[in-house]
matplotlib code that plots the C-alpha trace (Angstrom):
import matplotlib.pyplot as plt

x = [-2.1, 0.5, 4.1, 5.0, 2.8, 4.6, 8.0, 6.9, 5.2, 1.6, -1.1, -3.3, -6.4, -6.4, -3.6, -1.6, 2.2, 3.9, 7.5, 9.0, 9.8, 6.2, 4.2, 0.9, -0.5, -0.4, -3.6, -6.0, -4.1, -4.2, -1.3, 1.4, 0.5, -2.9, -5.1, -5.4, -1.6, -1.7, -4.6, -2.5, 0.4, -1.9, -3.4, 0.1, 1.0, -2.2, -1.6, 1.9, 0.5, -2.2, 0.5, 2.5, -0.5, -1.4, 2.2, 2.2, -1.2, 0.0, 3.2, 1.5, -1.0, 1.8, 3.7, 0.7, 0.2, 3.9, 3.8, 0.5, 2.0, 5.1, 3.0, 0.8, 3.9, 5.2, 1.9, 1.4, 4.8, 4.7, 7.9, 6.8, 3.9, 2.1, 0.4, 3.3]
y = [-50.2, -48.8, -49.6, -46.3, -47.2, -50.5, -48.9, -46.3, -48.9, -47.7, -50.2, -51.1, -51.5, -48.5, -46.3, -46.3, -46.2, -49.5, -50.5, -52.5, -55.3, -55.7, -58.5, -57.1, -53.6, -52.5, -50.5, -52.8, -56.2, -56.5, -58.4, -56.4, -57.7, -57.1, -60.2, -59.0, -59.3, -62.9, -63.7, -62.4, -64.7, -67.6, -66.7, -66.6, -70.0, -71.5, -70.1, -71.6, -75.0, -74.8, -74.0, -77.0, -79.2, -78.0, -78.5, -82.1, -82.9, -81.6, -83.5, -86.8, -86.3, -85.8, -88.8, -91.0, -89.7, -90.4, -93.9, -94.7, -93.5, -95.7, -98.7, -98.1, -98.0, -101.2, -103.0, -101.6, -102.7, -106.0, -105.6, -106.5, -106.8, -109.8, -110.5, -110.5]
z = [38.8, 36.4, 36.1, 37.8, 40.7, 41.1, 41.1, 43.6, 45.8, 45.7, 46.6, 43.6, 45.8, 48.2, 46.9, 50.1, 50.0, 50.2, 50.8, 48.0, 50.5, 51.6, 50.2, 51.5, 52.0, 55.6, 55.3, 53.4, 53.3, 49.5, 47.9, 46.3, 42.8, 41.3, 40.6, 37.1, 36.6, 37.9, 35.4, 32.5, 33.6, 33.7, 30.3, 28.8, 30.3, 29.0, 25.6, 25.6, 26.6, 23.9, 21.3, 22.4, 22.2, 18.7, 17.5, 19.0, 17.4, 14.0, 14.3, 15.2, 12.3, 9.8, 11.2, 10.7, 7.2, 6.3, 7.8, 6.0, 2.7, 3.2, 4.1, 1.0, -1.2, 0.3, -0.2, -3.7, -5.0, -3.1, -1.1, 2.4, 4.6, 5.9, 2.6, 0.3]

ax = plt.figure().add_subplot(projection="3d")
ax.plot(x, y, z, "-o")
ax.set_aspect("equal")
plt.show()
């Protein structure tokens, strides 16, 4: 289904004319949107979630590195901590 077909209201499955208000084709019963379009929407959402998870993991990693470095400095110079 091309963008011109969607504007004209042509069914992606059987090619019959569809009104823009119809959610399903009256001839074959197919939904107005192609299943392939829905899968690209899902793919884009999953990609966005994966990017967010990656950013969160990188942020947590650097936060642990910075906290570890600060604790190392405190223990090395003897200005705190349970041992000194």
